[in-house]
N, C-alpha and C positions, 0 to 999 in steps of 0.2 A: 403638495410634495416639494415644490420648489426646485432646488438642483440635486435632491437626494439620488442616489443611484440604488437600485435594488442589488443587495449583495449576490443574490443567486437567483436563478430561474424561479425557485420556490416563492420568494417573497414578491417578485415581479408578478407572478401569476396571481397571487392573492391580492395584491394591489389593484392591479388591472380591473380584477372581477369586482373588488370593493368600490373603486371609483366608477364603474359602470353601474353599479347597483345591481349586478348580476349575482345574487346571492346564492342559488342553486351552483353556479360556478365556483365561488368562493368555498362553499361546503365540500364539493368535489375535490378541490386542490387541498383543502385542509385535512380531508380524509386521507390523501395519500401522502402526506408530509409527516416525518419524523418530528415529534414535539417533544421538548425538553422542559423538565420540571427542576427548579433549582433545588438543592438539599445542602444541609450541613455535612461536611464530609465526616465529621466524628460520629455523626448519627449512622450515616451509610456504612461506615466501618464495623460498627456495632451491629446493625441491622442490615445486612446485605441483601436480604429478600424483600426488604419493604421499601416503599416510595411513599412519601407524605406529600400531600398537596401543599402548596405555599398560598397562604392567604393574604391578601393585602386590603387595605382600606382606600378607597377611591373617593377623596373628599369633594370632587366636583359633582359626582354622581350620588354622594351620601350613601356608599353602599359598599360592601365587600366584594371582592373577586378573588379566584382562584387565578394563579399565574402560570402562563406557559409561553415558550420560545420556540420559534423555529431554528432550524440549523443555522442560517445564515446570520442570524442576528444574536448568537451566542457571544457572551464577551471573552476576553482571554482568559485561560485558564488561571486559576488562583488557587493558593494551597488549602484554604477552607471551605471554598464553596465548589461545590460539584454539580453536575446535572445528569439526571437520569431520562432516559428516553421511554416515550410512551406513545400511544396514538390516540386518535380520537375516540375510538371504541373503548379505551380506559376510561375515559370521562364519562362516556355514555353509561357505563355499565357500572361505575363506582361512584357516581356523583350522589353524596348523602342528601337525604330528605331535606335536612337542615342547612344545606350548603349555601353558599353565597349567591346573590342574583346574577352575577356575571362571571364570564370566563374572559380573563384579559389575554389576549394573544400579542406578543410582543409589546408589553406594557413600556411606557417611557421612552419609546423609539419613534422614529418617522413613520414606522409601518404598524403602529398600535391599532389593535380592533378590539373593541368591546362587545362581547357577545351576550345576549340575555341567556339566562340559563334555566329557565322555567321547564317543567316536564314537558310542556308542548314543544318548546324549543329543542330539547335533548332529543326528542321523538324525531324531528327533523334531522338533526346530526346523525343519529342512528341510521336514518333512511340512506342517507349519503355514504355512509361508512359501509352499509351492506351491499353496496353496488360498486364498490371501487374494484378496478380490474386486477390489481396485484396487492402485494404487501406494501404497507407504507415504507417510506424512505425513497431516496434517489433511486431511479431505475438502474439496475445493475447492467454490466458490459456495456456502459456508455460513458463518454466523457463529461464529466462535470467540473465546474470552475466555480470559485467565489471571485467575483468582479470586484469586490470591496472586502478588505480584511485579511486577503491573501496574496502573496507575492505572485506576479504574472511575468516579472522580468527580473535579471539579476541572478547572482550565484545561488541564493537560496531557492529560486524558482527551478533553477536549472537542476539542482539536486532532488529535489521534490519529483521532477519530471523523470528521473532516473529510477523511480520506484512505481510510475504510473500505471503499470501492468496491474498491479494489486489494487489500486485506487478504482480503476475501470471495473475489475472483477467484483469488487465488494460495493460498488455503487457509493462512492465517496468523492469528496470533492479533492481533486488531485493537489491542489495548492493550499491546502488547509494545514498551516503549520502549528497555529494556535487550536491544536486538535482536541475534540470531544468525542468524535467517532459515533459509536452507538451507545454513549453514556457510560459514566464512571464504572459502574460495577460491571458492565459487560466487556469493557475494555480490560479491567483487570482479569476478569475469567478467561479471556482469550488468551491473554499473555501466560497465566498459568496453565491452561490446558494445551496450548500449541507449543509454548516454548520452556514451561517450567519455570518462568520468572514470576517471582512473588515479592521481590524486594528491590529497592533502589539497586543495591550492589550487584545482583543478578542482572539487572537491566544494563548497567552500565557495562559489565564484562561482556554480555551478549552483544550489545552495540558495537564495542570495540573489536570484539572477533569477527564480526561482519564486516566492518570498516577494513580490516586486515585481509579480509578474503580467507579467513580462517576456518570456514565452515564448509566451503566446497570442496569435494573430493579432490585431493592431490593427484590422484590417478587419472582423473578426467583431465585435468589441468596440464599433466605431463604429456598425455597423449596428444594434445591439442598444440602444446608447443613444439613438439617434434615436428608436426606438420608444418607449423608457422615457420619455423627454421628452414626447413626444406624449400617453402615457397620464397623466402627471401634469397637464399642461396642460388636457387635455379631460375629466379624471376617469373614464376608461372605457376600454373596449378600443378598441384600434386596428384599423382596417380594413387589409388588406394593400395595397390600392391607394393609400390615404393614406400609409401607410409608405413606399412606393416614391416616391411624388411629394415627400414631405418630404426623403426622402435624397437625390434628385436635386437638389432646390432648394439644399440645404445644401452638397453638393459644389460646385454651381456658384458659389454665394456665396462659399465659400472661395477657389476659384480666383481670382473677382475681387478679393477682398481681398488674396491674395497678389500681385497685380499693381500694386496701387496704391503711390505713392510714399510714404516713410516718413521721418519725423524722427528721426534718431539723433544721437549726440553729435557724430559726425563731419559732420554736415550732412544734406541731403536725399539718401535713396538711393532710386533709381528702378530698380523691378524690371522684370524681362522678363516678360511674360504667358506662361502655359505654353502649349505648343501645343496646339490644339483636340483633335486626334487622341488626346493623353495625357490629357486631361480627359475626353473621351468614352470611352475605354478604362476609366478608372478608374470611371467611372459605371456602364457595363456590367458591370464586375467586381463591384461591390457589389450591383447588382441581382441577379446570379447567386447571390450569397451571401444575400440575402433569400429568393430561391426555395428554396434549399437548407435554409434555417433553418425556413421554412414547412412545408416538406414532412416535416423530421424532427419538427416539434411535433406535426403531425397525427398520425404514427405513435405517438409518445409519449403522446397522449392516448388513443388507442386501446390501448395496453399498459399504461396506469396508470402511466406515469412522470410525466406532467402531469395535473392536474385538468381538468376541462371548463372551456373559457373562460381557462385559465392559460396563460401564456407564460413563457419563459425571460427573465430580467433581465439576466443577465450571465455570459459564460463564464470569468470569472477563477476559478471553483472548479476549473477543470481545472488551473489552475497551483498554487493554494492546496493541494488535495488532494494533488497530487504533491509539493510542498513537505514536506508532514507525512510522507509515505513517504521522501523523498529524506534528511530528517533521520536516520531510524532506519536506513536503508541505509548511510548513512555510519558509523554506529556498527558495524554488522556487518561493514564492510570496514576498520573501523580507521582510517578517515580523519577520524573526528570523535569527541569526547567525548560521554559521557551528558549532561553539563551543557550543552553546545552543542546537541545534539539537542533536548533539552528547551526550550531558548530558542526554537529554531526552530518546533517544534511548537505551543508557546503562541502565537507571533506568527501561525501559519497560522490558529489557531483565532479570534484577534482579527479578522483580515482578513476571513475568512468571514461572521463575524458583522456586520461592517459592511457587507458587500455584500449580504448576504441576510437573510430574515425567518424561515426555517423550514429544517429538514432537507430537506424535499421541493424547496424553492426550489435549495438547495445542490446537490442530487443532480441536478436537471434540468440545470443549468449544467455541471456534471461531465461528465454523459453527453452532452451536445451538444458541448462541447468535444473530447471523445475522437472522437466520431462526425466531426465536421468534419475532424479531422486525419488520421483513419484510414480511416473506413469507405467514403467516396465513394458514399454513398446505395445500398450493397448490402445494408443491414440484416442483415450476416452477423455473425461472432463479436465483432468490435469493438463492434457494438451489443448483440448478444444477451446477452453476457456482462455488462454493465453494467445491462440491463433486469433480469436476475436478480438481481445484486448490490442493484439498487434495492428489488425486492420483498423480499428477505431482510432487508435493514436496516430497511424500515417495517414489517415483519410479525412477525420473529423476536422473541419475549418478551426475550430476552437480549441483543438489539441495542442498541448505545449509544445509537441515535436513539430507542429506547422508553424510555431511562432517564435520558438527559440533556435536561433542558428547554432549548429554544432561548433562551427569554427569562430563565432563571433560573440560568444559569451564573455562579458567582462569580468576582468579579475579572478580567472580561473585557472591561468597558466602556472 
């Protein structure tokens, strides 16, 4: 191996088992890994439900092999070549009787392994696949990093770390900017089903909206900004009733100002007062939002997502963090280039650094945004998954939040 460094724990585990001649451990690790098969993009676009095995000739073995890569060994995404994710079981169940003599894992790389693929050998693969403890792929709800091939420091790493909640939740490398995700077709399906994004233009618009915090509810942000203004004015914690009264007064004052005559280039414009019922309904709605935020913050403090006496400054992190993820999702779906993704990720990091003062503050804003949108005060998976991600990101020694100082990130000001 010389000085080669395994890009991730997946390749390191496979190489250690191979070097030790511990083939049972090798096949256990291979059965747990996401495996990726190269495909022509034009074929996948025409046949999205099909995956073709890639067959190559091995001159030194005087034989053919099917090709597969582990996630850490995938090349940077290119326009015409894509990768689809499979697992060891797929090869066990679909290997044709006239298939090649070998399965080449990570061919042409320092981590290349050629596996004999006779029926007896495939029976061994199936045995190890059948006793795997979980679904293939990186373990969900854990921090995973690329040690080679992904940024660990600098503006791009900072921006990717701002969206790391979802990387932890989904079992993805937090710093994979050259992103393949779960494979080309699954990434496109995810953007279509969850975001309605099916074209490059839609991806660009969605990414820009997220970078502008244009998808997070302005009502939530308004309520939080009123409290933040009070905290700055009075230099200390804000009582909930004080917050409620100030919000009520602000909304009524805004309604009165909107009804005042205005001098415009066309003359004096007389505005119609808003109906009383409309104003009262708006006030009642914002008061409900304050109640929800207060109850979530109480739970956050109990679970360690917020420190004692701390409060959420803004929920814009909900959009900025998703912008960081959307940037690389677009690369995986081939809607955007690597350069475009890096630009968006760096911008997301800059926006987060302007809005928050620490990873913990950003995290609380992201978690609250997700809960306000999806959880409905059930404190179910929408919340629990993010509370777990927060704990992992603040405690794992390999977490970017432990290794990227908030105030010392270069070139982000």
